N, C-alpha and C positions, 0 to 999 in steps of 0.2 A: 955565376948566380943567375937564376931564372925567376921571373915573376910568374906565378901561377894564380890565375883567377878561377876560383872553384865555385861552381854553380850547382846547388843541390837539386834533387828531384822533388816531386810533389810531397807536401806535408812537412818538409824538413827546412831547417834554417842553416845558417852558417855553423851552428853548434855541431852539426853532424860531421863536419870536416875537421873538428878540433884535433883529433889524434893524427890525421894525415898532415894537417898544417904544422903541427908541432914537429913532426919528423922531417918535413921539408925544410923548416926553419933550422933545425939542428944540422942539416946538410948544407946550410949556407944559402938557401933560396929565400924568396920573398913571397910567401903565400898570402892570398887575399880572398878568404872565404866570403861568400855573398849570402845575404838573406833577401829574398825577393819580396816585393810588395804583397802585403796581405797574408803573410805566413810567419810563424814563429813569433819573435818579438815585435814583428810588424803586422800581426794579425788584425789589430784594430783598424788598419788601413784598407782592409778588404771591402770591395763594393761589387755590385753586379757587373761593373765595367772593368774590373781588374782582369786584363786579358794578356795574351802572349805579347802584344805590343808593349804593354806596361812593363813586363819583365825584361824584354829586350832593352827597353829604355833604361831600366835599372843598371844593367851591365854596361851599356854604352856610357852612361853618366859616370860610373865608377872609373872606367878606363880612361875616358877623355878628361874627366875632372882631375884625375891624378897625373895626367899626361904620361900614362904608362905606354911603353913600347917594347917590342920583341916579346910579347906576352904569349904564354901558353894558356889558352882558354879551355877550361875543362867543364864538361857538363855530364851529370849523372841522370839517367832515366829521363824524366820530363825535361830536365835541364839541357838535354841534347837538342831539343827544339829551340830553346832559348839561345844557346851558343851558336847553333847553325845559322839562325837568322841574324844574330848580332855580327857574325863573321863577315857578312856582306857589307855591313856598315863600317866595321873596324879593320878591314883586311890589311891596311897599311900598317897597323899597329900590332899585328899578330904574327908570331912565329909558327904556330900550329893550333889546330883545334883537336881536342882529345875527347872522345865519347867514352864514358864509363858505363858499360852495359846499356848502351843507348845507340842512337845513330841519327843522321839527318833524314827525316821523312821526305818522301817525294813531294814535289811542288803541289800545293793545294790540299794536302792531307793534314788532318789534325790528330793529336794524341788520342782523343776520344774515338776517332774513326778507325784506329787500329784494333778496336775491340769487335768481336763478332756481334751480330745483331741481338742475340739473346742477352749478352752481357751489357750491351748498351741499354737495353730495356731495364735491366736490373739497376744499373747506375742511375738512370733517370728517375726510377721509382724511389731510390734512396734519397735523392736530392729533393724531389718533390717541387714545391714552390720556392725553395731556397736557391742560393747561388754558390754554395760551398760544397765541395766533394768531401764526404766524411772520411775520417782517418780509418785505415784498415784495423782489424782487431789486434794484430801483432801478438797473437797467442801462440804458444808452442804447437807446431803441427808437422809431424814427421813426413806427411804426404805433400807438403808445400815446399818445392825446391827453392823458391825465392828466399826462404828463411834459413837456408843452409848456412852454418857457421855462426849463427846468432845464439848465444847462450841466454839463460833466463834473465840475467842482469841487462843484457843488451836489449832484449825484447821489452823489459820493464822500462828502460830508458826511452824507447820509441813510444810506448804507450803514454809515458809521462810528458814528453816534449813535442811529439808530432801534433800538428794543428790542422784543422780543415783547410782545404786548398781552394782558391778561387776557380770555380769550374769554367768560367769563360776562357781561361787561359788554355784549358785542355780542348775546348771546342773550336778555338780559332785555328784555321788552316795556316800552314807555313807558306810564306812567299819570300823568295830569295832575290837579292840583288845580284847582278852578274859577278861582282867581285867575290862572292861566296866561293865560287869554283876555283879561285886562285890560291886559296889558303890550304896548305898541306894539312892532312888529317890523319888521325890514328884512332884505333878502337882498342880499348881494354875490355875484353869479353869475359864475363863471369858465368853466365848461364848457358853459353854455347861454346863448344870447343872450336878452336881456330879453323880446323878443317871444315866443320859444318858452316861456319861463317862464310868461308870462301865459296862453298857450294851455294849458299843463299845469295851471295853477291852475284854469282854467275847466273842464277835463276831469276834475278830481278826482284827478290823478296823485298817488300817495302821497308822492312827494318834496316836493311843494309845496302840497298841497291845503289845508293850514291857514294858508297865507300870503295868502289873499284880503284885499285892502286894505293889504297891506304895501308899503313902498317897495322897489322892485327896481332895483338898480344893477348895471351891467356892469363887469367887469374881465377882459377877454379874456386868458386864459392857461391853463395847466394847472391841476391840482387842488391845487397847493401854492403859492398866491400869496404867502404870507409869505416864501418863498424866491425865487420867480421875479420878483415885482413888489412888494417890501416898501414902497418909497416910495409907490407909487400906492395900495396897500392902506391905508397909514397916512393918506394924504390923504383917501380916501373915508370912512374911519372918523371922521375929524375933522369931516366935514360932518354927521354924524348926531347 
């Protein structure tokens, strides 16, 4: 039996892990899906100060508060930033960190900083004087590979349940404690084939540069595998 702490990406809450968590539980594991501060059922908690440190504290409080040990800490998309920083705090309690279509960004980089300048300008214009990143449209778009595998009902669920995300968390750079490097890691890659991931690691691409030596597993689908392929994602997690 393994304890899995499941951290969602931007705009999502613990609800997004429901099908994965159910399958992990059926296999005898202990899944603990997380809703981060300021999102989903905790949306009312959002403030301009809700940042990456806030979300790292959410995960640390959960794991330390329940005295969890030998944990597999899983982060999807933006959640990869949360779990990578939390790993430096929780190293003694973790078996492994797993990145689901995400990765540990280089020291000093933010999620927002991974966007090209023109996209940064567009995002800033959308947010304006506010402090929340708006939810994507999640409309059918055959030209958007990130939506691969999502049917009309899944897209409708995302439109219904996704909530704006505290933007300060995406703008805050990552800073790692030394123990971060001691925790084994793995990547479940959906948008990139494993061979391409290894090439990107070798080239020092910021998405994956810190994953040298990590296990790389493929799960071909769009960027939301907990919805598009929950059974296969749970199966892969169970092997780690």
